[in-house]
C-alpha positions, -999 to +999 in steps of 0.1 A: +720-299+147+720-332+166+721-332+203+739-366+203+770-370+224+802-383+209+812-418+218+829-419+252+867-419+251+887-447+268+882-447+305+849-428+304+820-443+323+799-461+296+767-452+313+773-415+309+770-417+271+763-441+243+789-468+237+807-464+204+793-497+190+758-492+203+730-491+177+724-456+162+692-444+178+694-407+168+659-396+158+644-429+169+625-414+199+630-402+234+632-417+269+622-387+290+616-350+290+633-323+309+627-285+313+639-264+285+671-245+293+676-224+262+656-208+234+678-227+210+665-261+222+644-278+195+608-285+207+597-321+208+567-330+185+546-334+217+555-299+228+544-286+194+512-306+196+501-294+230+498-257+238+522-240+262+545-270+268+578-260+284+597-293+279+619-305+251+627-341+243+661-356+249+674-382+224+682-416+238+719-412+231+723-377+247+746-373+277+729-382+309+734-374+346+763-392+364+754-428+372+741-438+406+766-452+430+772-489+424+766-487+386+788-510+366+821-496+355+822-515+322+800-513+292+772-536+282+740-528+302+731-496+285+741-509+251+719-540+256+689-519+268+691-495+238+695-523+213+665-542+229+644-510+228+653-503+192+644-538+180+610-537+198+602-502+183+612-513+148+590-544+151+560-528+168+558-490+165+538-474+193+502-464+183+503-436+208+530-410+201+532-372+195+527-378+158+494-396+163+478-371+187+454-347+171+439-315+185+402-311+179+392-275+173+358-278+157+326-293+173+315-310+142+304-347+136+330-372+125+328-386+090+303-414+089+287-405+122+249-408+126+227-381+140+219-374+168+251-377+188+252-401+217+259-372+241+258-335+235+265-305+258+253-272+245+267-242+265+261-259+298+265-240+330+259-254+365+255-232+396+247-249+429+221-237+454+248-222+475+260-201+446+290-222+437+297-220+399+310-255+389+311-254+351+306-226+326+296-227+289+307-263+283+301-275+247+311-308+232+295-339+216+303-376+213+296-391+179+272-419+173+293-442+151+279-476+142+294-506+161+319-483+179+315-466+213+339-438+220+361-438+251+362-402+265+385-393+294+382-361+315+413-344+329+417-312+349+426-297+383+405-307+413+373-288+415+370-281+378+336-299+374+346-333+359+323-352+383+296-326+377+296-334+340+293-371+347+263-366+370+246-343+346+247-370+320+235-396+346+207-373+357+217-374+394+209-346+418+221-321+430+242-318+399+212-324+377+196-303+362+219-278+345+214-242+354+215-232+317+223-249+284+212-284+273+224-319+281+212-343+254+214-381+253+206-395+218+191-362+209+167-360+239+171-338+270+182-358+301+151-362+323+168-380+352+185-415+357+178-441+330+187-477+322+206-465+292+233-450+315+253-469+341+275-453+368+307-467+385+320-448+414+355-446+431+340-460+463+332-497+461+295-497+458+281-530+470+256-542+496+275-557+525+248-582+533+246-596+498+269-620+481+288-612+449+262-630+429+233-611+444+252-578+441+258-583+404+223-595+398+207-566+418+198-544+388+181-573+370+162-581+402+149-545+403+138-550+366+117-580+376+139-606+358+133-641+372+158-656+396+172-683+373+178-659+344+194-632+364+217-656+382+228-671+349+235-637+335+252-626+367+276-656+366+285-649+330+292-613+338+313-622+369+335-642+346+338-614+321+353-590+347+380-615+356+365-632+387+359-669+391+322-674+393+323-708+410+348-696+436+337-660+442+300-659+436+290-667+473+316-644+489+306-612+507+322-578+500+343-579+531+360-610+518+372-593+487+402-572+479+398-537+466+404-547+430+379-576+433+352-553+448+356-528+419+352-557+395+319-565+412+308-529+408+317-529+371+299-562+366+268-548+383+268-520+357+277-541+327+249-567+333+223-540+325+240-535+291+239-497+291+246-476+260+266-452+281+289-460+311+300-432+334+331-439+356+342-415+383+378-423+392+370-461+396+407-471+399+419-442+420+422-463+452+439-493+436+476-502+438+496-497+405+498-534+395+460-539+401+454-506+383+472-518+352+452-550+351+419-531+355+428-508+327+435-538+304+403-554+315+383-522+308+397-518+273+387-554+265+352-550+279+347-517+261+356-532+227+332-561+233+303-539+245+308-511+220+295-487+246+304-451+251+325-446+282+331-413+301+360-418+325+372-392+351+408-396+363+436-376+378+462-399+362+474-384+329+489-418+319+456-435+325+437-408+305+460-410+275+461-448+275+423-454+278+408-424+259+399-421+222+395-385+232+407-366+262+388-335+274+410-310+294+393-285+317+404-253+333+404-247+371+369-241+385+346-229+371+354-256+346+357-246+310+366-270+282+399-257+269+413-286+249+402-318+232+428-343+221+422-374+199+445-403+207+447-437+190+434-468+209+461-488+228+474-519+211+494-535+239+491-540+277+490-509+299+521-519+318+541-521+286+527-491+267+528-466+296+566-470+298+573-464+261+592-431+252+567-421+226+538-425+250+557-406+277+563-377+253+525-372+251+521-376+288+548-350+297+534-324+273+498-328+287+512-328+323+529-295+316+495-280+306+477-295+336+504-283+360+501-248+346+463-250+350+468-261+387+488-229+393+462-206+379+437-192+405+401-201+399+381-173+382+344-166+385 
């Protein structure tokens, strides 16, 4: 049975329901999700896709809450918005929607993937020297697919071991080595840091006494690359991350905004051309507008580099937008409880992250993560 409201009668506020002559959008998607109030409510596709979801989708033409004070008393605005939305969705269906999200239940190689995997965790457990159990029996792999690096995002409550996983891959102490289990990169056990893996942190990592050019070129300097070559490559990389090499190369970190400093940090990693890039909440301190731009930049760079990216974030929207696959962890000690495969984005972050189909996926995952947050940590 449809949840659609009948057309408003004469004198009814047009914003409280769909105008009689508005386009028929029943079944075309949803604008938001609200807590379920009855066992008779029909679950949304997103709620069926993701375990334990407690929300149901509301059709675009369902009755809404009373309009805010000052809302227009005559029709037109809602009708125009609905019509505009329908036209855009007919012309360009969203690649990320409940119907395109797939749960991964088996730890088997994808079709066409080469062996060994780029990264593989085999029953990995980490206990720190003080006895703290960070992660327990974590098993997953990232396929080695020719000319394609996978973008993996990590979600879960604070303290569930997401950063521990990144640092185990990077070979950084005190997280490295694992207490038990195996961490493999291209089939070989991690033996410590390596040039095949680059790390980008949330804090802006730059030498305050070095210019943008020298900060970006620092890794090549450590490798013994001559000055002219490393500066040429540094200027090229500065341009790739959206900075102006001529204008910005001789600036110092204190002269840059937060977004610009993070671009410098990313450039310093990209210039070494690592096979694996590990990013620990790199956009967490940025304002929303800058964060959207950095997400778009990162998607473009990832496609160009064909590198494997591991990306830790607390933003579900960011995880769904960026990730080919999202790994969801339980409260500490972290256990991998869900893997979701999501299609790659096909439009800017600011646009896609507002689309109803995208938000269906976000709300369902958010329900899961909120439930995890409320569960006490277990040893």
